[in-house]
C-alpha positions as CSV (number, residue, x, y, z in Angstrom):
1,X,0.0,0.0,0.0
2,X,1.1,3.5,-0.8
3,X,-0.2,6.9,0.3
4,X,-1.6,9.0,-2.5
5,X,0.8,11.8,-1.4
6,X,3.7,9.5,-2.2
7,X,2.6,8.7,-5.8
8,X,5.2,9.4,-8.5
9,X,5.3,9.2,-12.3
10,X,6.1,5.7,-13.5
11,X,4.4,3.9,-10.6
12,X,1.5,1.4,-11.2
13,X,-1.5,1.3,-8.8
14,X,-4.8,-0.6,-8.5
15,X,-7.8,1.6,-7.8
16,X,-11.4,0.3,-7.7
17,X,-10.3,-2.9,-9.4
18,X,-8.5,-1.2,-12.4
19,X,-4.8,-1.1,-13.0
20,X,-3.3,2.4,-13.8
21,X,0.1,3.7,-14.6
22,X,0.8,7.1,-13.0
23,X,1.9,9.5,-15.8
24,X,2.0,12.7,-13.7
25,X,1.5,13.2,-10.0
26,X,1.5,16.6,-8.3
27,X,1.0,16.9,-4.5
28,X,-0.6,19.9,-3.1
29,X,-0.4,20.2,0.7
30,X,-3.5,21.4,2.5
31,X,-3.9,24.5,4.6
32,X,-5.3,24.6,8.1
33,X,-8.0,21.9,8.5
34,X,-8.1,21.2,4.8
35,X,-6.1,18.1,3.9
36,X,-3.8,17.9,1.0
37,X,-4.5,16.3,-2.4
38,X,-2.5,14.6,-5.1
39,X,-3.6,15.5,-8.6
40,X,-2.7,12.6,-11.0
41,X,-2.9,11.8,-14.7
42,X,-3.3,8.1,-15.1
43,X,-3.4,5.7,-18.0
44,X,-5.7,2.7,-17.6
45,X,-3.6,-0.4,-18.4
46,X,-6.6,-2.4,-19.6
47,X,-8.1,0.1,-22.0
48,X,-5.3,2.7,-22.6
49,X,-7.6,5.6,-21.7
50,X,-6.3,8.6,-19.8
51,X,-7.9,9.7,-16.5
52,X,-7.3,12.8,-14.5
53,X,-8.2,12.4,-10.8
54,X,-7.5,14.0,-7.4
55,X,-6.8,11.7,-4.5
56,X,-6.9,12.8,-0.8
57,X,-3.3,12.8,0.5
58,X,-4.1,10.2,3.2
59,X,-5.8,7.7,0.9
60,X,-4.1,4.3,0.7
61,X,-3.8,2.8,-2.7
62,X,-2.5,-0.6,-3.7
63,X,0.8,-0.3,-5.5
64,X,1.6,-2.9,-8.1
65,X,5.1,-4.0,-9.0
66,X,6.1,-2.9,-12.5
67,X,8.8,-5.0,-14.2
68,X,10.9,-3.8,-17.2
69,X,12.6,-6.0,-19.8
70,X,14.7,-4.8,-22.8
71,X,13.0,-6.0,-26.0
72,X,13.5,-5.5,-29.7
73,X,10.6,-4.1,-31.8
74,X,9.6,-6.5,-34.7
75,X,6.5,-5.3,-36.5
76,X,2.9,-3.9,-36.2
77,X,-0.2,-5.7,-37.2
78,X,-4.0,-5.4,-36.6
79,X,-3.6,-6.7,-33.0
80,X,-0.9,-4.3,-32.0
81,X,2.9,-4.0,-31.9
82,X,5.1,-7.1,-31.5
83,X,8.3,-7.2,-29.5
84,X,10.8,-9.9,-28.9
85,X,13.1,-10.7,-26.0
86,X,16.6,-10.8,-27.5
87,X,17.8,-13.5,-25.0
88,X,14.8,-15.9,-24.9
89,X,13.2,-15.0,-28.3
90,X,9.8,-14.9,-26.6
91,X,7.4,-12.5,-28.4
92,X,4.7,-10.3,-26.9
93,X,2.1,-8.0,-28.5
94,X,1.0,-4.7,-27.0
95,X,-2.1,-2.9,-28.3
96,X,-1.3,0.5,-29.9
97,X,-3.8,2.2,-27.5
98,X,-1.5,1.3,-24.6
99,X,1.6,2.7,-26.2
100,X,0.1,6.0,-27.3
101,X,1.1,8.3,-30.1
102,X,4.8,7.5,-29.6
103,X,4.1,4.2,-31.3
104,X,4.7,6.0,-34.6
105,X,8.4,6.3,-33.7
106,X,9.0,2.6,-33.4
107,X,11.4,1.2,-36.1
108,X,12.3,-2.4,-36.8
109,X,15.0,-3.8,-34.4
110,X,14.7,-0.7,-32.1
111,X,15.5,-1.8,-28.5
112,X,13.1,-0.4,-25.9
113,X,12.1,-1.4,-22.4
114,X,8.7,-3.1,-22.2
115,X,6.9,-2.8,-18.8
116,X,5.1,-5.8,-17.4
117,X,2.4,-6.0,-14.7
118,X,1.5,-9.4,-13.3
119,X,3.3,-11.0,-16.3
120,X,1.3,-9.1,-18.9
121,X,3.0,-6.5,-21.1
122,X,1.3,-3.1,-20.6
123,X,3.5,-0.3,-22.0
124,X,6.7,0.7,-23.6
125,X,9.3,3.1,-22.1
126,X,10.9,5.2,-24.8
127,X,14.1,7.2,-24.4
128,X,13.6,10.8,-23.6
129,X,15.4,11.9,-26.8
130,X,15.7,10.2,-30.1
131,X,17.8,11.1,-33.1
132,X,15.8,10.8,-36.3
133,X,16.3,11.7,-39.9
134,X,14.1,14.2,-41.8
135,X,12.6,12.4,-44.8
136,X,10.9,15.4,-46.4
137,X,10.6,19.2,-45.9
138,X,10.6,22.3,-47.9
139,X,14.0,23.8,-48.9
140,X,15.8,26.0,-46.3
141,X,15.0,29.7,-46.5
142,X,17.9,31.6,-45.1
143,X,16.6,35.1,-45.7
144,X,13.8,34.7,-43.2
145,X,14.0,35.1,-39.4
146,X,15.3,32.2,-37.4
147,X,12.1,32.2,-35.3
148,X,9.9,30.9,-38.1
149,X,9.1,27.2,-38.4
150,X,8.1,24.8,-41.2
151,X,6.5,21.3,-41.3
152,X,8.8,18.3,-41.8
153,X,8.1,14.6,-42.2
154,X,10.4,12.1,-40.4
155,X,11.4,8.7,-41.8
156,X,8.8,7.1,-39.5
157,X,6.1,9.2,-41.0
158,X,5.6,11.6,-38.0
159,X,5.0,15.3,-38.8
160,X,6.9,17.8,-36.7
161,X,7.7,21.5,-36.9
162,X,11.3,22.4,-37.4
163,X,13.3,25.7,-37.9
164,X,13.8,27.1,-41.4
165,X,17.5,26.0,-41.7
166,X,16.7,22.3,-41.4
167,X,16.7,20.4,-44.8
168,X,15.8,17.0,-46.1
169,X,18.3,14.4,-44.8
170,X,19.3,16.2,-41.7
171,X,19.4,14.4,-38.3
172,X,17.5,16.1,-35.5
173,X,17.0,15.4,-31.8
174,X,13.4,14.8,-31.0
175,X,11.7,15.2,-27.5
176,X,9.8,11.9,-27.5
177,X,7.2,12.8,-24.8
178,X,6.0,15.9,-26.8
179,X,7.0,14.9,-30.3
180,X,8.9,18.2,-30.7
181,X,12.1,19.3,-32.3
182,X,14.9,20.1,-29.8
183,X,18.0,20.7,-31.9
184,X,20.0,19.5,-34.9
185,X,22.0,16.3,-34.1
186,X,25.7,17.1,-33.7
187,X,27.9,15.7,-36.4
188,X,25.3,13.5,-37.9
189,X,24.3,14.8,-41.4
190,X,23.6,12.4,-44.3
């Protein structure tokens, strides 16, 4: 059991018979007689839906152990995304709804950590930053200000906004959580 005031991002809990992964947890202490509250953003590990809820700080929740295993991405089909353990060659499939919009960034043979709850795969842990190649964008315009942005398509098919000086074939660093351009990758052009 864990107090709601001790919830942290990345934990798994069981609430009202449902399994949830804590994506964001912000604790607000109470004042005077008013008790504190923990505002959480949770992902239902059964359906993949997001839920925002506030728990009383003194509420006891059942914490569930979350195991991680490094696995290689194989392919996507109608059932979801298939991953393989590189040591045992065991394969598991995770529905796309549980992975989220970051599923678009998966590439064949990419190694990621797959999270398991009670022996069942429930989510994928992506690195915070990925280096990806620009597949298509309009030519660079050097006469305009540096503060203007243009659309670019990554090799994985994801659309992002990039600065004007980025051209097709450039490698960029991408913030995976927000799917946003961070900077040009250092020393990695074509």
